[in-house]
C-alpha positions as CSV (number, residue, x, y, z in Angstrom):
1,M,18.0,24.1,-12.7
2,T,17.3,21.7,-10.0
3,T,14.8,18.8,-10.5
4,Q,11.1,19.7,-10.2
5,S,9.9,16.2,-10.6
6,V,11.2,12.6,-10.7
7,L,8.0,11.7,-12.5
8,F,7.9,14.2,-15.4
9,N,10.2,15.3,-18.2
10,R,7.9,18.2,-18.7
11,E,4.7,19.7,-17.1
12,P,1.5,17.7,-18.2
13,A,-1.2,19.7,-20.1
14,W,-4.4,19.9,-17.8
15,Q,-7.9,20.5,-18.7
16,E,-10.2,22.3,-16.5
17,N,-13.1,20.2,-15.1
18,R,-16.2,21.6,-16.6
19,I,-19.8,20.5,-17.0
20,G,-19.5,17.6,-19.6
21,T,-15.9,16.8,-18.9
22,R,-16.8,13.6,-17.0
23,H,-18.5,12.2,-20.1
24,Q,-15.3,12.7,-22.1
25,L,-13.5,10.0,-19.8
26,P,-13.9,6.2,-20.1
27,E,-16.4,4.9,-17.5
28,T,-13.7,3.1,-15.4
29,V,-11.8,6.5,-15.2
30,Q,-14.8,8.5,-14.3
31,S,-15.2,6.4,-11.2
32,W,-11.7,7.1,-9.9
33,T,-11.4,10.7,-11.0
34,Y,-14.7,11.8,-9.3
35,E,-14.2,9.8,-6.2
36,S,-15.2,12.3,-3.6
37,G,-13.5,10.6,-0.6
38,S,-9.9,9.3,0.0
39,L,-8.4,7.2,-2.9
40,T,-6.4,5.5,-0.2
41,Q,-9.6,4.4,1.6
42,R,-11.0,3.1,-1.7
43,L,-7.8,1.2,-2.5
44,R,-7.9,-0.4,1.0
45,A,-11.4,-1.6,0.4
46,V,-10.1,-3.5,-2.5
47,Y,-6.6,-4.5,-1.6
48,G,-6.7,-4.3,2.3
49,D,-3.5,-3.7,4.2
50,A,-1.4,-4.6,1.2
51,V,-1.8,-1.0,-0.1
52,A,1.7,0.7,0.5
53,V,3.4,4.0,-0.4
54,K,6.8,4.2,-2.0
55,V,8.2,7.8,-1.6
56,L,10.0,8.6,-4.9
57,F,10.8,12.2,-4.2
58,Q,10.3,14.7,-1.4
59,Q,12.1,18.0,-1.4
60,W,11.5,21.7,-1.3
61,R,11.3,22.9,-4.9
62,V,9.6,25.5,-7.0
63,P,6.6,24.0,-8.5
64,F,5.7,23.9,-12.2
65,L,4.2,27.1,-13.6
66,T,0.4,26.0,-13.7
67,E,0.9,24.5,-10.2
68,R,2.1,28.1,-8.9
69,C,-0.7,29.7,-10.8
70,L,-3.3,27.5,-9.3
71,L,-2.0,28.0,-5.8
72,K,-1.4,31.8,-6.5
73,L,2.3,31.5,-5.4
74,P,5.0,34.0,-6.4
75,E,7.3,33.0,-9.1
76,H,10.4,31.7,-7.0
77,R,8.4,30.3,-3.9
78,V,9.5,26.9,-2.9
79,C,7.1,24.2,-1.7
80,L,7.3,20.7,-0.3
81,S,7.1,18.6,-3.4
82,R,6.3,14.9,-2.8
83,E,5.9,12.2,-5.4
84,V,5.0,8.7,-4.5
85,L,3.8,5.3,-5.8
86,L,0.7,3.7,-4.2
87,H,1.0,-0.1,-4.7
88,A,-0.4,-3.4,-3.4
89,D,1.8,-6.5,-3.3
90,G,4.1,-4.8,-5.8
91,K,1.3,-4.0,-8.2
92,P,1.5,-0.2,-9.2
93,L,-1.8,1.4,-8.6
94,I,-1.5,5.2,-8.5
95,L,1.3,7.7,-9.0
96,A,0.8,10.9,-7.1
97,R,2.5,14.4,-6.9
98,T,1.7,16.6,-4.1
99,I,2.7,20.3,-3.7
100,I,2.3,21.8,-0.2
101,P,3.2,25.5,0.5
102,A,5.0,26.3,3.8
103,T,1.8,28.3,4.8
104,T,-0.1,25.0,4.7
105,I,2.5,23.1,6.7
106,K,2.3,25.8,9.4
107,I,-1.3,24.9,10.1
108,A,-1.0,21.1,9.4
109,S,2.5,20.2,10.3
110,S,1.9,16.5,10.0
111,L,2.0,16.9,6.2
112,A,5.8,17.6,6.3
113,R,6.3,14.3,8.1
114,L,4.4,11.8,6.2
115,G,7.0,9.3,5.5
116,T,5.5,6.2,3.9
117,R,1.9,7.2,5.3
118,P,-0.7,8.0,2.4
119,L,-1.5,11.7,2.2
120,G,-5.2,10.8,1.9
121,E,-5.1,9.1,5.4
122,V,-3.9,12.6,6.8
123,I,-5.8,15.0,4.9
124,F,-9.3,13.4,5.0
125,S,-9.0,13.3,8.9
126,Y,-9.2,17.1,8.9
127,P,-12.8,18.0,9.4
128,K,-12.9,21.2,7.4
129,L,-11.0,19.8,4.3
130,E,-12.3,21.6,1.2
131,R,-12.0,20.6,-2.3
132,I,-11.5,24.0,-4.3
133,A,-10.9,22.9,-8.0
134,M,-10.1,19.9,-10.1
135,D,-8.5,19.4,-13.4
136,V,-8.1,16.3,-15.6
137,T,-5.4,15.1,-18.1
138,L,-4.5,12.2,-20.3
139,I,-0.7,11.9,-20.3
140,N,1.4,10.2,-23.1
141,P,4.2,8.1,-22.0
142,A,6.7,10.7,-23.5
143,Y,5.8,13.0,-20.6
144,W,7.1,10.6,-17.9
145,T,10.7,10.2,-16.9
146,A,12.6,6.9,-17.6
147,S,12.4,6.2,-13.9
148,A,8.6,6.7,-13.7
149,L,8.0,4.5,-16.8
150,T,10.1,1.7,-15.1
151,T,8.7,2.2,-11.6
152,A,5.2,2.1,-12.6
153,H,5.4,0.0,-15.8
154,I,3.8,2.7,-17.8
155,E,3.3,1.5,-21.5
156,Q,0.1,3.7,-22.5
157,P,-1.5,7.1,-21.9
158,L,-2.6,7.6,-18.3
159,W,-5.5,9.6,-17.0
160,G,-5.1,11.7,-14.0
161,R,-6.7,14.3,-11.9
162,R,-5.4,17.4,-10.2
163,T,-7.2,18.7,-7.1
164,V,-6.7,22.0,-5.0
165,Y,-7.6,21.1,-1.4
166,A,-7.7,23.5,1.6
167,I,-7.3,22.9,5.2
168,K,-8.3,26.0,7.3
169,H,-8.2,28.1,3.9
170,Q,-4.5,26.9,3.4
171,Q,-4.2,25.3,0.0
172,M,-2.2,22.4,-1.4
173,L,-2.3,20.6,-4.8
174,V,-2.6,16.9,-5.2
175,S,-2.2,15.2,-8.7
176,E,-3.1,11.6,-9.1
177,F,-2.6,9.2,-12.1
178,F,-4.5,6.1,-12.4
179,L,-2.5,3.0,-13.6
180,P,-4.0,0.2,-15.5
181,E,-4.1,-2.2,-12.6
182,I,-6.9,-0.2,-10.8
183,L,-8.9,0.4,-14.0
């Protein structure tokens, strides 16, 4: 089996965002989880131009089972999988995993050529970006790979959100995990 992720040993367990979910999260986590705009823009408001992206993984791979289900993809369909660390002056801020089906890249080809540009910079520039669904999770360090633990200095459970976005009705999945520095 080829690597599905450089971040995870196994797929995280997600909880559907329902009425009342917000109040189960710590207040500092709520603020980031329910941010309706670009997290990159919010980070830049705090850290300025020091915000940068380190690409950890970007390859065509079969997504995890729940990712395929959310995006309604056939079992063996490959998607562009991208995992990054957003940081400022070496301080790890957010780990992110993005799953982009080929059909989405056809209508938004710049998504395949992000390089070190933050995804939020690109997708929030689309006038008809839709937020379809969101899940939340609290992930214990055992779920992360040794590489992720070292890269992001993970020593405690991390909160995350997973959002299905659509550009011109073509979906993609963005998972973001909030590191202690921003909380």
